[in-house]
N, C-alpha and C positions, 0 to 999 in steps of 0.2 A: 363516244367510243363504244360504250356498252350497247348503244342502239345499233350501231353498224355491225358489231359482233353478233348480236342477236339475229339480225336480218341475214347475215352471212351463214349462220348456223341453220336457218330455215331453208336456205337454198341448198346447202350441203345435205340436209336431211331429205329434201325432195329428190335430189339426185341419187341418194342412197336407196330410197324406196323404189325409184324408177329402175335402178340397176338390178334390184331384186325382183323385177317384173311385177311390182304391185300396181294394179290399175289406178290411174290418177294419182300416182305417187307424189307428183309435184304439188298436189293439194294436201294429201294426208300427212306428208312429212312435215311441212310447216305447221299444220294444225297441232300435231303431237308435240312439236318443238316448243310452240307457244305455251302449251300446258306444262311441259317439263321446266322451262325457263322460269315460269311464274313461281315455281316452288323454290328456286334458287335466288330469287330476288331480282332477276333480270327481266327486262320488258322489251317486247318487240312492237314498235309503233305500227298503227294502221296508217298507211300513207294516204294523204288527202287525195280524193278523187279515185280511190281504189275501185269502187263499184262502177264508176263510169268507164274506167279502163277495161274492167272485166266485161261489161256489156258490149263495148265497141269491138273488143277482140273476138268474142264469141259470135256476135252478130255478123261481123264481116266474114269470118272464116266459114260460117255455116251458109251465109247467103251466096258466097262464091261457088258453092257446090251445086247450086241450081242449074248451072250451065250444062252439066253432064247428066241431068235427070232424063229419064226416058218414060214420061208419063203415058205416051201413046202406046207403049208396048205392054202396059198393064191391062190385063183382062179384068172385068168386073170391078173397075176402079171406083165407080159410083157406089156399088154395094159395099165395097171395103171401107169407103169413107163413112157410110152410114154406120157400119159396125164399129168403126173407130169412135164415132160420136156416142154410140150406145155404151161402149166400154168406158169411155171417159165419164159419162153421166153416172153409170153404175158405181165406178170407183169413187167419184166425188160424193154421191148420195150416201153410199154405204158408210164411208169414213165419217162424213158429216153427222149422220144420225148416231153413229157409235160415239163420236166425241160429245154430242149433246146428251144422250140418254144414259150412256155407260160411264164415260170419263168425267161427265159433269163440267165440261168446259163451257166458257161463254160462247155466244154466237160468233163473235169476231174471231176468237181463238180457234173455234171449230172450222170456220171458213178457211183460215190460213192453214190449219193442220190437215184439212181434207184435200187441199189442192194437190193434184197428182203430179208432183215433180216441179222442175224449174226453180232451182234454189235462188238465183239472182232475182227473179220476179217476186218470190216470197219475201226475201230480205227487204226489197224496195217497198213492197206493200205493207210489210210489218212496220217499217219506220213511218210510213204515211199515216196509218191508222193509230199510231202510238200504242200498239199492243205490246206488252212485255214479250220479247222474243225467245225467252229461255226454252220453254217446252216446245215451241214451234221449231227453233233451230235444232234442238236435239232430235226431234221427230224426223225432220227432213234430212239432216246429216246422216243419221243412221239408215234412213231409207236409201240415200244416195250410196252410202258405203255398201250396204247389203246388195243392192241391185247391180252395182258395178262389179263386185266380186261374183255375183251371179252370172254376169256377162262373161267374165273371165273363165268361169267354170264351164260355160257352154262351149267356149272356144277350145277348151282343153289345153290352155296355155299357149295356143298358137300365136305367133308373132308375125306382123306384117312389116317388112323393111322397105321403106320407100326412099329412093334416092333423091337427094336435094336437087331440084330443077336448076339448071345452069342460069336461067333467066330470072331467078328469084330476086336478085338485087340489080337487075338491069334497069336502066333509066325509065323505060316505058312501064315496066311492072311497078316500080316505086311510085311513079306519077299517078297511075291508075289507083293504087292503094291509097295514096294521100287524098285523092279526089273523093273516093268512096267514103273514107273515114271522116273527112271534113264535112261532106254532105250529111252523113249520118249524125255527126255531132251537132251541127246547126239545127237540123230538123228535130233531133232529140231534145235540145234546149227549148224548142217550141212546145213539144209534148210535155216537157217537165213542168211547164207553167200551168198545165191543166191537171197536175198531180197524177199523170199516167204512170202505171207501174213499169219499171225497167224500160224507160223510153228509148235509151240509146241502143239497146239490143234490138228493139223492133225497127227503128229507123235505119240502123246500119245494115241489118239483114235485108230490108227491102231495097235500100240503095245498092247493095252489092248484087242482089238478084236482078234488078232492073238495069243497072249500068254495065254489068259484066258482059252481056251479049253485044254491047256496042264496041267492045274492044276487038281488034283484029286477031289477037292471040289470047290464050288462056292466062288469066291473072292468078298468081300464086300468093298465098298468105304465109309469111314466115312462121313456122311452128314455134319459134322461140318466144313470140309474143303471147301465144296461147299458154305456153308453159309458165311465162311470167304472170299471166292473169290467174293461173291456178295457184301460184304461190300467194298472190294477194288474197285470193278467196280463202285459202287455208289459214292465213293470218287473221282474216276477218272472222272466220268461224271460230278460231281459237279464242278470240277475245270474248265471244259470247259464252264459251264453255268455262272460262276461268272464273266466272261469277257464280258457278254452281257449287252447292255443297254436295257431298257424296250421297246424302239421303235424297236430295231433290233429283240428282241425276238418276239414281236407281228407280225412283218413282216414275220419272218421265221415260226412263228406258223401257219399263214394262208397257207403258202406254204406246210408245213408238213401235214396239214389237207387235202389238195388237193391230195398229194401223197398217204396218207392212204386210202382215198376214192377210188382212182384208183386201188390200190392193192386189197382192199377188193371187189371191184366191179368185177374185173377179177376173183378172187377166187370164188365168188358166182356163176358167170356164168359157170365156168369150173366144179364146184361141182354139180351144177344143171344138166348140160349135162351128166356128168359121172353117176349121180344117175339114170337117165333114161336109159342110155346105158347098165350099168352093174348091176343095182339093188343093189347098195351100199348105206348105210345110208348117208344122206346129211351131218349130223353133223360130222360123221367120216371123210368124205372127206374134210370138212372145216377145221377141226383140223389138218389134214395132210398137206394141201396145203397152208394154210394161212401163210404169211411171219412173223411168230412170233418166240418165243424162243422154243427150244426143251423141256426145263424143264416145262414151263407152259402148253404147249399143251399136253405133255405126262401126266402131272398131271390131266388135264381135262379128258383125255381118261381113266385113271385109276379110276377116280371118277365116270365116267359113265359106268364102267365095259365094255368099248369098247375094240377094238383090239389095245392095247397100242404099241405092237411091230410094227404094220403097221404104226402107227403115228410116232414113233421114227425113223423107217427106212426111211420114207419119208423126215423127217426133216434133218436126217444125210446126205442123198443123196443131198438134197438142199444145206446144209452147205458146203459139199465137192466141189460142182460145183461152188458156188458163191465165194469161196476162191481161185479158180484157174483161172477161165475165165477172171475176171477183171485184175488180175495181168499180164496175158499173153498179153492182149490188150494194157495195159499201157507200158509194157516192150517193145513191138514191136514199139509202138509210139515213145518212147524215143530213140530207136535205130535209127529210121528214122531221128529224130530231131538232134541227135548227128552226124549222118552221113552227113546231110546237113550242119551242123556247121563246120565240118572238111573240107568240100569242099570249103566253102566260106572263111575260114581262111587260106587256103593254099596260100603261097606267089607266085606271078607270076614271071616268069623269064623275065629279061629285054631283049628286042630285040637287 
């Protein structure tokens, strides 16, 4: 009964935050609720398979958006892609070197802490490399919170009201969604065997992007599932926070502020440069290249009547890159370590 009460309070808190126009309120509400309930002796469980549900929900909803993208209408798209890669490289390199030389983090912690965004990928990768996630979770959570509020500040509190499509629960729409999610889940299980980070997000995104054009009509993803996944993410993050002491939180808080400042500084520099080279709006480049969430930055672009497809595409490319490169680096490093261990443990033959 206490568990159901705690979960219900998380939902109510998320709805309350959303009603107060807090960006991603369905995630921040449960996160704070988990922290408060812990002080009163109540506990909110992490539902089994929460991370899988989060990845399938976000991957499918984002992948379906590819159908409306207008890549051909973008001028200088190749140059913009190069600048995006340069921006990501500078963000990662600057944060990584700062973590190593100034914060004195280990190489694996610095690798996870320097990844520019994608919370689900970082959580999956952190569990894979068995790295204590406390400082990593604090860093990325505060980065997500700060940049989400930053996106809300840019929009000036503007809201986009989208009517619910009448075909949302039509048989054809439901069958297409089930097919895409099932294909993403099956392929994700295959990737999971190779310890690929956030496998279900990658496979569901690709399945949605590739299968959606085969449908004779636009397939809509119910927003209630994304809201539910945000609740699960908030509970998941809250369970990482409740293990912190106040001293540790404040210590990691200062480290997180430094990494956020570095990431934002690099983004401002690159956006300012691209604005003058390509005559693109500064705010559009900031929304596209800042290491925030796809959802919040896309919302800001829609509220500003900006090129939302360009913003979404930039963040999707960023997400795909940062889910593969760190995994490859750590996998190769582990191969070297295991190889060296095998050599040292090999018994020597007596003379």
